[in-house]
C-alpha positions in Angstrom: 0.0 0.0 0.0 1.4 3.4 -0.9 2.0 6.0 1.8 -0.6 8.3 0.3 -3.3 5.6 0.5 -2.1 4.7 4.0 -2.5 8.3 5.2 -6.0 8.6 3.6 -7.0 5.4 5.2 -5.7 6.7 8.6 -7.8 9.8 8.3 -10.9 7.9 7.3 -10.6 5.5 10.2 -10.1 8.2 12.7 -13.5 9.5 11.8 -15.2 6.2 12.7 -18.1 6.3 15.1 -16.5 6.4 18.6 -19.2 4.8 20.7 -19.0 1.3 22.1 -21.8 -1.0 21.1 -23.4 -4.2 22.4 -24.2 -3.6 26.0 -24.6 -7.0 27.5 -27.3 -7.2 30.2 -29.7 -5.0 32.1 -27.7 -2.4 33.9 -24.4 -3.2 32.1 -23.4 -0.6 29.5 -20.2 1.0 28.3 -19.3 3.8 26.0 -15.9 4.7 24.4 -15.0 8.3 25.0 -11.6 8.2 23.4 -9.2 5.7 21.7 -5.8 6.5 20.2 -2.8 4.4 19.2 0.6 5.8 19.9 3.1 6.3 18.5 1.6 6.6 15.0 3.3 5.9 12.7 5.2 3.1 14.4 8.1 1.1 13.1 7.6 -2.7 12.7 9.0 -4.6 15.7 8.3 -1.9 18.2 5.5 -1.8 20.9 2.3 0.1 20.2 0.2 1.5 23.1 -3.6 1.7 22.5 -5.2 4.1 24.9 -8.9 3.8 25.7 -11.2 5.9 28.0 -14.4 3.9 28.6 -17.4 5.3 30.5 -19.7 3.2 32.6 -23.0 4.5 31.3 -25.1 1.7 32.8 -26.6 1.3 36.3 -24.2 -1.3 37.8 -20.9 -0.8 39.5 -17.8 -2.3 38.0 -15.7 -3.8 40.8 -11.9 -3.8 40.5 -10.8 -7.0 38.6 -14.3 -7.7 37.3 -13.8 -5.8 34.0 -11.1 -5.8 31.4 -10.3 -4.5 27.9 -8.9 -6.3 24.9 -8.0 -5.3 21.4 -8.2 -7.1 18.1 -5.9 -6.2 15.2 -7.0 -6.3 11.6 -5.1 -5.7 8.3 -5.9 -3.0 5.7 -8.7 -5.3 4.3 -10.1 -5.7 7.8 -9.1 -9.4 8.0 -8.4 -10.5 11.5 -4.7 -10.7 12.4 -4.2 -10.9 16.2 -5.7 -10.3 19.7 -4.0 -8.6 22.6 -4.0 -10.2 26.2 -6.8 -8.8 28.3 -6.0 -5.8 30.4 -7.9 -5.9 33.8 -9.3 -2.8 35.4 -7.8 -2.1 38.8 -10.2 0.5 40.2 -13.9 0.5 41.2 -15.9 2.3 38.5 -19.3 3.6 39.4 -22.0 4.6 36.9 -21.0 7.6 34.8 -17.4 7.2 35.8 -14.6 6.4 33.4 -12.0 3.6 33.2 -8.6 4.3 31.6 -6.7 1.5 29.8 -3.3 1.4 28.2 -3.2 -1.8 26.1 0.2 -2.8 24.6 0.6 -4.6 21.3 4.0 -5.8 20.0 3.9 -5.0 16.3 5.3 -8.0 14.3 8.4 -7.4 12.3 6.6 -8.3 9.0 3.9 -5.6 9.4 3.9 -2.8 6.8 1.2 -0.2 5.9 -2.2 0.5 7.4 -3.9 -1.6 10.1 -7.1 -1.4 12.1 -8.0 -2.2 15.6 -11.2 -2.7 17.7 -11.5 -2.2 21.5 -13.7 -4.5 23.5 -14.8 -4.2 27.1 -15.5 -7.3 29.1 -17.3 -7.7 32.5 -16.8 -11.0 34.3 -15.5 -12.7 31.2 -18.5 -11.5 29.1 -18.0 -9.1 26.3 -20.4 -6.2 26.9 -19.3 -3.7 24.2 -17.4 -3.3 21.0 -16.0 -0.3 19.3 -15.9 0.6 15.6 -12.6 0.4 13.6 -9.7 2.7 14.4 -6.5 2.8 12.4 -2.7 3.1 12.8 0.2 3.0 10.3 3.3 0.8 10.4 6.6 1.7 8.8 8.5 -1.3 7.4 11.9 -2.4 8.7 14.9 -1.0 6.9 14.7 -3.7 4.3 11.1 -4.3 3.1 10.2 -8.0 2.4 10.2 -9.0 -1.2 6.7 -9.6 -2.6 6.6 -13.2 -3.9 4.5 -14.3 -6.9 1.2 -15.9 -6.0 1.8 -18.6 -8.5 5.0 -20.0 -7.0 6.2 -20.7 -3.5 8.0 -17.7 -2.2 8.3 -15.6 0.9 10.6 -14.2 3.5 12.0 -14.9 6.9 13.4 -12.8 9.8 15.5 -13.8 12.7 15.8 -10.9 15.2 17.6 -10.5 18.5 17.5 -7.4 20.9 19.3 -7.1 24.2 18.9 -4.2 26.6 20.9 -2.8 29.5 17.9 -3.3 31.7 18.7 -5.8 34.5 22.4 -5.7 33.6 21.8 -6.9 30.1 19.9 -9.9 31.3 16.8 -8.8 29.4 16.5 -9.7 25.8 13.9 -10.5 23.1 14.2 -12.9 20.2 11.8 -13.1 17.3 11.3 -15.4 14.3 9.0 -14.3 11.5 8.2 -16.5 8.4 5.8 -15.6 5.6 5.0 -17.9 2.7 2.7 -17.6 -0.2 2.3 -19.7 -3.2 0.4 -22.7 -4.6 0.1 -26.4 -3.9 -1.3 -28.5 -6.8 -2.0 -25.1 -8.5 -4.2 -24.0 -5.5 -3.3 -21.0 -3.4 -1.8 -21.4 0.0 -0.3 -19.1 2.6 1.5 -19.4 5.9 2.9 -17.0 8.4 4.2 -17.2 12.0 5.7 -14.7 14.4 7.3 -15.9 17.7 8.5 -14.3 20.9 11.4 -15.6 23.0 12.2 -13.9 26.4 13.9 -15.0 29.6 11.6 -16.4 32.4 13.7 -14.5 34.9 16.0 -11.5 34.6 17.5 -11.9 38.0 18.7 -15.5 38.0 19.7 -17.9 35.2 16.5 -19.4 33.8 14.8 -21.1 30.9 13.3 -19.2 28.0 9.6 -18.3 27.5 8.5 -19.3 24.0 5.3 -17.7 22.6 3.6 -18.0 19.3 2.4 -14.4 18.9 0.6 -14.8 15.6 0.2 -17.8 13.3 -1.9 -18.6 10.3 -2.0 -21.3 7.6 -4.5 -21.5 4.8 -5.1 -23.7 1.7 -7.9 -22.9 -0.8 -9.0 -25.6 -3.2 -11.9 -25.3 -5.6 -14.5 -27.0 -3.4 -12.9 -26.9 0.0 -10.6 -24.9 2.1 -8.8 -25.1 5.5 -7.6 -22.4 7.8 -5.4 -22.9 10.9 -4.1 -20.6 13.5 -5.5 -17.1 14.2 -9.0 -17.2 12.6 -12.3 -15.3 12.6 -14.9 -18.0 11.9 -18.5 -17.2 11.1 -21.6 -19.3 11.3 -24.3 -16.8 12.0 -24.8 -13.6 14.1 -26.4 -15.5 17.0 -24.1 -18.6 17.1 -20.5 -18.0 15.9 -19.6 -14.4 14.9 -17.3 -11.5 15.5 -14.5 -12.8 17.7 -11.0 -13.8 16.9 -9.8 -17.3 17.9 -6.8 -19.6 17.6 -7.7 -23.0 16.1 -9.0 -24.3 12.8 -11.9 -24.2 10.4 -12.7 -26.6 7.5 -15.1 -25.4 4.7 -16.5 -27.6 2.0 -18.8 -26.8 -1.0 -20.5 -29.2 -3.3 -23.4 -28.1 -5.6 -26.0 -26.3 -3.4 -24.4 -27.6 -0.2 -21.9 -25.8 2.0 -20.6 -26.9 5.4 -18.1 -25.9 8.0 -16.4 -27.5 11.0 -14.6 -25.4 13.6 -12.6 -26.0 16.7 -10.7 -23.2 18.5 -9.6 -21.5 21.7 -11.6 -18.3 22.0 -10.1 -17.1 25.3 -6.5 -17.5 26.6 -5.9 -18.6 30.2 -4.6 -16.2 32.8 -3.8 -17.0 36.4 -5.8 -15.4 39.2 -4.9 -14.7 42.9 -6.6 -14.7 46.3 -8.3 -11.5 45.5 -8.7 -11.3 41.7 -10.3 -13.9 39.5 -8.3 -15.4 36.7 -9.5 -16.5 33.3 -10.0 -20.1 32.2 -9.0 -21.1 28.7 -12.2 -21.4 26.7 -12.7 -23.9 23.9 -15.5 -23.8 21.3 -16.3 -26.4 18.6 -19.1 -26.9 16.2 -20.4 -27.4 12.7 -22.8 -25.8 10.3 -24.4 -26.7 7.0 -26.5 -24.8 4.5 -28.3 -26.1 1.4 -29.9 -24.2 -1.5 -33.3 -25.9 -1.7 -34.2 -23.5 -4.7 -32.4 -20.9 -6.8 -33.4 -18.2 -4.3 -33.9 -20.1 -1.1 -31.5 -21.8 1.3 -31.9 -23.5 4.7 -29.1 -23.9 7.2 -28.5 -25.4 10.7 -25.6 -25.2 13.2 -24.5 -26.5 16.6 -21.8 -24.9 18.7 -20.5 -26.1 22.1 -18.1 -24.2 24.4 -16.5 -25.0 27.7 -13.9 -23.6 30.1 -10.9 -25.8 30.8 -10.5 -25.8 34.6 -7.0 -27.4 34.3 -5.7 -24.5 32.3 -4.9 -22.4 35.4 -3.8 -23.2 38.9 -5.2 -20.2 40.8 -8.7 -19.5 39.7 -9.5 -16.7 42.2 -12.3 -16.1 44.7 -15.3 -16.4 42.4 -14.3 -17.9 39.0 -16.1 -21.1 38.1 -15.9 -23.1 34.9 -18.9 -22.8 32.6 -20.3 -24.5 29.5 -22.6 -23.5 26.7 -24.4 -25.2 23.8 -26.2 -23.4 21.0 -28.4 -25.0 18.4 -30.4 -23.4 15.6 -31.1 -22.7 12.0 -31.3 -20.0 9.3 -33.5 -19.2 6.3 -32.2 -17.0 3.5 -34.3 -15.7 0.6 -33.5 -13.6 -2.4 -36.9 -12.6 -3.7 -35.6 -10.0 -6.2 -32.4 -8.6 -7.7 -30.3 -6.9 -5.1 -32.7 -7.8 -2.3 -31.9 -10.3 0.5 -34.0 -11.6 3.4 -32.7 -13.7 6.3 -34.1 -15.2 9.5 -32.3 -16.9 12.3 -33.5 -18.8 15.4 -31.2 -20.2 18.1 -31.7 -22.0 21.4 -29.0 -22.0 24.1 -28.2 -24.1 27.1 -25.8 -22.6 29.7 -24.3 -23.9 33.0 -22.5 -21.3 35.1 -20.6 -23.9 37.1 -19.9 -27.4 35.7 -18.3 -28.5 38.9 -21.7 -28.9 40.6 -24.9 -30.5 39.4 -26.7 -27.1 38.9 -29.7 -26.8 36.6 -28.8 -25.3 33.3 -30.4 -22.1 32.0 -32.1 -22.4 28.6 -33.5 -19.7 26.4 -33.9 -18.6 22.8 -33.0 -15.8 20.4 -34.1 -14.8 16.9 -33.0 -12.3 14.3 -34.6 -10.9 11.1 -32.7 -8.9 8.5 -33.4 -7.3 5.1 -31.0 -5.6 2.7 -31.2 -3.9 -0.6 -28.0 -3.1 -2.5 -28.4 -1.8 -6.0 -25.4 -0.1 -7.7 -23.7 2.6 -5.5 -26.5 2.4 -2.9 -27.3 0.1 0.0 -29.8 0.0 2.9 -30.0 -2.6 5.6 -32.3 -3.2 8.6 -32.2 -5.8 11.3 -34.3 -6.7 14.3 -33.0 -9.0 17.0 -34.3 -10.4 20.4 -32.2 -12.4 22.8 -33.8 -14.0 25.9 -33.0 -13.3 29.5 -30.9 -16.5 29.8 -29.7 -16.8 26.2 -25.9 -17.3 26.1 -23.5 -18.0 23.3 -19.7 -18.3 23.8 -19.1 -18.0 20.0 -20.9 -14.7 19.4 -20.1 -12.3 22.3 -21.9 -9.5 20.4 -25.3 -11.3 20.8 -25.9 -9.9 24.3 -28.6 -11.6 26.4 -31.8 -9.9 27.6 -31.8 -7.4 24.7 -34.0 -6.1 21.9 -32.0 -4.6 19.1 -32.9 -2.5 16.0 -30.1 -1.8 13.6 -30.6 0.4 10.5 -27.9 1.7 8.1 -27.6 3.1 4.6 -24.8 4.2 2.3 -24.6 6.1 -1.0 -21.7 6.6 -3.4 -21.9 9.4 -6.0 -19.5 9.9 -8.9 -17.2 7.2 -7.5 -15.8 9.8 -5.2 -18.4 11.0 -2.6 -19.6 8.6 0.1 -22.5 9.2 2.4 -23.4 6.9 5.3 -26.1 7.1 8.1 -26.9 4.7 10.9 -29.3 4.1 13.7 -28.9 1.6 16.5 -31.4 1.0 19.4 -31.0 -1.3 22.4 -33.7 -2.0 25.0 -33.1 -4.6 27.8 -35.3 -6.4 30.3 -37.2 -8.2 27.5 -39.3 -10.0 30.1 -40.4 -6.7 31.7 -39.2 -7.9 35.2 -40.4 -5.2 37.6 -37.4 -5.9 39.9 -34.9 -4.8 37.1 -34.1 -1.4 35.8 -35.0 -1.2 32.1 -32.5 0.8 30.1 -32.7 2.1 26.5 -30.0 3.4 24.2 -30.3 5.3 20.9 -27.2 5.7 18.7 -27.2 7.9 15.6 -24.3 8.3 13.2 -23.5 9.8 9.9 -20.6 10.7 7.7 -19.4 12.1 4.4 -16.1 11.3 2.7 -14.8 12.8 -0.5 -12.0 10.8 -2.2 -10.1 13.1 -4.6 -7.1 12.4 -6.8 -3.9 14.3 -7.3 -3.3 17.5 -5.4 -7.0 18.1 -4.5 -7.6 17.6 -0.8 -9.9 14.8 0.3 -12.1 15.9 3.2 -14.1 13.8 5.7 -16.7 14.7 8.4 -18.7 12.5 10.7 -21.1 12.9 13.7 -22.5 10.5 16.3 -24.8 10.8 19.2 -25.4 8.2 21.9 -28.4 8.6 24.3 -28.6 6.2 27.3 -31.4 6.3 29.9 -33.3 4.2 32.3 -37.1 4.1 31.6 -39.5 5.4 34.1 -39.9 5.1 37.1 -36.1 4.7 37.3 -34.9 7.6 35.2 -32.7 8.8 38.0 -30.6 5.7 37.7 -29.3 6.5 34.3 -29.7 9.5 31.9 -26.7 10.6 29.8 -25.8 11.7 26.3 -22.6 11.7 24.3 -22.0 13.7 21.1 -18.9 13.2 18.9 -17.9 15.2 15.9 -14.9 14.6 13.7 -13.3 16.1 10.6 -10.2 15.1 8.5 -8.3 16.1 5.4 -5.7 14.2 3.4 -3.9 14.7 0.1 -0.6 15.6 -1.5 1.0 19.0 -1.9 4.5 20.0 -3.1 5.6 16.3 -3.0 4.3 15.7 0.5 1.6 13.3 1.5 -0.4 14.6 4.4 -3.2 13.7 6.7 -4.8 15.8 9.5 -7.8 15.0 11.6 -9.6 16.3 14.7 -12.3 14.9 17.0 -14.3 16.2 19.9 -16.5 14.1 22.2 -18.8 15.5 24.9 -20.3 13.3 27.7 -23.0 14.9 29.8 -24.9 13.3 32.8 -28.3 14.7 32.6 -29.1 13.6 36.1 -26.2 15.7 37.4 -25.1 12.9 39.7 -21.8 12.3 37.9 -19.2 14.5 36.2 -19.3 15.7 32.6 -16.3 15.2 30.3 -14.9 16.6 27.1 -12.3 14.8 25.0 -10.4 16.4 22.1 -8.0 14.6 19.8 -5.9 15.9 16.9 -3.7 13.8 14.7 -1.4 14.4 11.8 0.9 12.5 9.5 3.3 13.5 6.8 5.6 11.7 4.3 8.0 13.0 1.7 11.3 12.3 -0.1 13.7 15.3 0.3 16.1 13.5 -2.1 16.2 10.4 -4.3 18.2 8.5 -1.6 16.0 9.5 1.4 12.4 9.1 2.6 10.8 10.7 5.7 7.7 9.8 7.7 6.5 11.8 10.7 3.3 11.8 12.8 1.9 13.4 15.9 -1.2 12.9 18.1 -2.5 14.8 21.1 -5.5 13.8 23.1 -6.9 15.8 26.0 -9.8 14.9 28.4 -11.3 17.5 30.6 -13.5 16.9 33.7 -15.8 19.8 33.3 -17.1 19.6 36.9 -13.9 18.9 38.8 -11.9 21.2 36.5 -9.1 18.6 36.0 -7.4 17.5 32.9 -5.5 14.4 31.6 -3.6 14.4 28.4 -1.5 12.1 26.2 0.8 13.5 23.5 2.9 11.5 21.0 5.2 12.2 18.2 7.2 9.8 16.0 9.3 9.8 12.9 11.5 7.7 10.7 14.1 8.4 8.0 15.3 5.9 5.5 18.6 6.6 3.7 20.2 4.7 0.8 23.9 5.1 1.6 25.0 2.7 -1.2 22.2 1.9 -3.7 21.2 -1.8 -3.5 23.9 -2.5 -0.9 23.8 -0.4 2.3 20.9 1.4 3.8 20.2 3.1 7.1 17.0 3.7 9.1 16.7 6.2 11.9 13.6 6.5 14.0 12.4 7.8 17.3 9.3 8.5 19.3 8.2 10.6 22.3 5.1 9.9 24.4 4.0 12.1 27.3 1.1 11.1 29.6 -0.3 13.4 32.4 -3.2 12.6 34.6 -3.1 14.3 38.0 -6.2 12.5 39.3 -4.3 9.1 38.9 -0.9 10.5 39.9 0.4 9.8 36.4 3.1 12.1 34.9 5.3 10.0 32.7 7.3 10.7 29.5 8.8 7.9 27.4 11.4 8.9 24.7 13.4 6.7 22.5 15.7 6.8 19.4 17.1 4.0 17.2 19.5 3.6 14.3 20.0 0.6 12.1 22.3 -0.2 9.2 21.4 -3.0 6.7 23.8 -4.6 4.3 22.5 -6.4 1.3 24.7 -9.4 0.4 22.6 -10.3 -2.6 19.0 -10.1 -3.9 17.8 -12.4 -1.1 20.1 -12.1 2.0 20.5 -9.1 4.2 22.0 -8.4 7.7 21.0 -5.6 10.0 22.9 -4.2 13.0 21.6 -1.4 15.2 21.1 0.1 18.6 19.0 2.6 20.5 18.4 4.5 23.7 15.1 5.0 25.6 14.4 7.0 28.7 11.3 6.7 30.9 10.9 9.6 33.3 8.3 9.5 36.1 7.9 13.0 37.4 5.7 12.0 40.3 8.1 9.3 41.5 11.1 11.6 40.6 12.8 8.8 38.7 14.5 8.7 35.3 15.4 5.3 33.9 17.7 5.2 30.8 17.9 2.0 28.8 20.4 1.1 26.0 19.7 -1.5 23.5 21.6 -3.5 20.7 19.9 -5.5 18.0 20.7 -7.6 15.0 18.5 -9.1 12.3 19.0 -11.5 9.4 16.4 -11.5 6.7 16.1 -13.8 3.7 13.7 -13.6 0.8 13.0 -16.4 -1.6 
């Protein structure tokens, strides 16, 4: 992907609707006030930090350790790539208060170009909300991988080692990255793996931790395909949908029949303690089949079973119990006219919250109706969904139980350059009208316009979203807030420089005046240019500020990064210099930290396939509250081979 396209994509993604979706149960609701990835752009092989400020706009208190955030990473085509470990919240969050997360992601050495991410909030191991896509840019290592032909076996490999002065040079990181693409029996295949190797202890001689950070293998024949590793399998919105896993899926097609079998780990294990619950490894497995009974009608059925592996951790924590879940159902799809599609889905679920005891399982149902019309350059879609009070599905965390959902959206493209989009989303919980529960309602409105121009003409984008959350009478005092977000961006090329600038403002107001009001502002920019034939420059900066309008306090995060690539001897010797500065200040949390770093590498090209890189860097973390300043030196080397 060109740098210009990358910057345009970054601006468009920044304007995505910022609210979190899919509140999970009566009283549980969350809303994203701000998310930003720093530094941006980032050099492959470095660590990205994804900041998220998430409001509790429900009626329940989030206890410390009960809620967590995780992030899924997608490539430029929005294909699932990886998932970060969950980051647990450490503070009690009351309704209308905010939780702050810094989620790290180690960018694999083979990344290059534009990527997306989504932020998810979980409460007691249940996903309660999901963000839209946000973007960030990755600059390649000093020697970009050679693109192999899709018709022959080819690829590239990296072996990387980095040692740092931390712990008297006892701290190190090793990586192995292999990417293959080609054909087997004239059918396409691909394989990639990225591994981490670190010492188990930095104070005493110890073994090495080995981690497969990302892995994927796929083979695609005419009537069947298989995918192994980090996958995003799909059966249907109410059974298996919208969550990254590590496992395998086998698809087969024959005439009017299509079928799939999947088995995967949907949640990684994490040890608990005497006071904080851990996380069991969760396994899901199932199958689906669909058959076209007529040219425009198809029927399908599926079954999915999920369970927690109690032996996956030693310390479960004070309240964690292994659970199991089965989901069975079917789908009906009809295409009554050109460009028109209708679908209906019905699922039943069986859920046991503790398989260690002979407790009675909870059973319930869910259904979904959807219609879409998509003629040329225009589309409109509407869906209605109801999930029962005790409906549970491990494979589709977005199908929140005890919820009625209305989802409407439309898009229009004019002159192949102007794109309009509007959306409306409504949630109402307490479907059984239980008088002992507080019934909440959410209305979410969104709209955007993007103009994609060519050449030196700037490409502008604007968007607006509004999220209204309230408890229905007679419990209005329990919840009543509104969030408004407006964003604008501009990207293009001028005087040989590709640029992208964007800005966003989000206002949160508690209409009951029982909690504080907040305002978040974010500005972002990126520039790339070639001052000479032998040099290329990429720079970017982001500033996000959140103001507590009632307490008159402010938190801010600023980030700047840049990289310069220099061809010292054409086709033989190149150098890459890059650095970043991140400054975080939040007086309410006693945070006042700056993190600065610089690196330089030299890469020697032995031939068209083999290259060796040697480099080093310096980082300094300064904590102004603790009055500490920690410098860290690093040396690294890398061997890359393309074939």
